[in-house]
C-alpha positions, -999 to +999 in steps of 0.1 A: +002-001+000+013+038-007+021+055+025+007+083+011-023+087-014-027+117-039-062+132-037-073+109-066-067+077-046-081+089-017-115+098-037-116+067-055-110+044-022-139+066-006-159+060-038-151+025-036-159+021+002-194+039-004-202+013-032-193-021-011-214-008+017-246-011-002-243-047-005-220-060+018-229-072+056-207-077+086-194-108+087-169-132+105-131-128+101-116-151+074-085-169+090-064-186+065-053-218+085-088-232+087-097-263+067-106-255+029-145-265+037-149-241+067-126-211+043-149-216+014-182-208+036-166-177+041-173-152+009-138-135+012-119-164+006-135-175-029-130-143-039-096-139-026-085-175-046-105-158-079-086-145-107-067-114-100-083-094-128-123-089-139-132-112-170-155-092-194-164-121-205-178-133-177-184-105-152-209-122-129-188-152-115-190-150-076-155-146-072-152-116-096-181-098-078-171-082-044-176-106-013-210-100-001-200-104+040-168-099+057-152-078+088-148-039+091-110-036+083-111-066+054-139-039+036-113-012+034-086-038+024-114-052-005-123-012-012-086-005-018-082-033-042-114-022-060-097+014-061-066+002-078-042+007-046-033-031-043-035-068-056-053-101-037-015-109-026-011-081-005-046-090+011-036-117+018-005-110+035-026-083+056-048-109+067-018-132+075+000-102+096-035-096+113-034-127+132-058-145+101-033-175+103-041-182+138-007-178+151 
């Protein structure tokens, strides 16, 4: 993540946060060392494991739409992704650093 965001980046991030809040609801935190079957029940996990970029031919795949359930800081990470500030690998690293691995 850039340490300093310019005005355009800030406005895009805020816009993406507003868009995300119109359809997302509060959900449980993703813990990456859960068994795959349990992780797949948390909407953020299939989205993270989906394609890095949106497909023009299949834009409605669940793995390409924003997750519908996440916690507060995960929503900041997802909206930052849609604002073009970072990629999904960055989100995985952030989740891992915030005890998302259970360590």
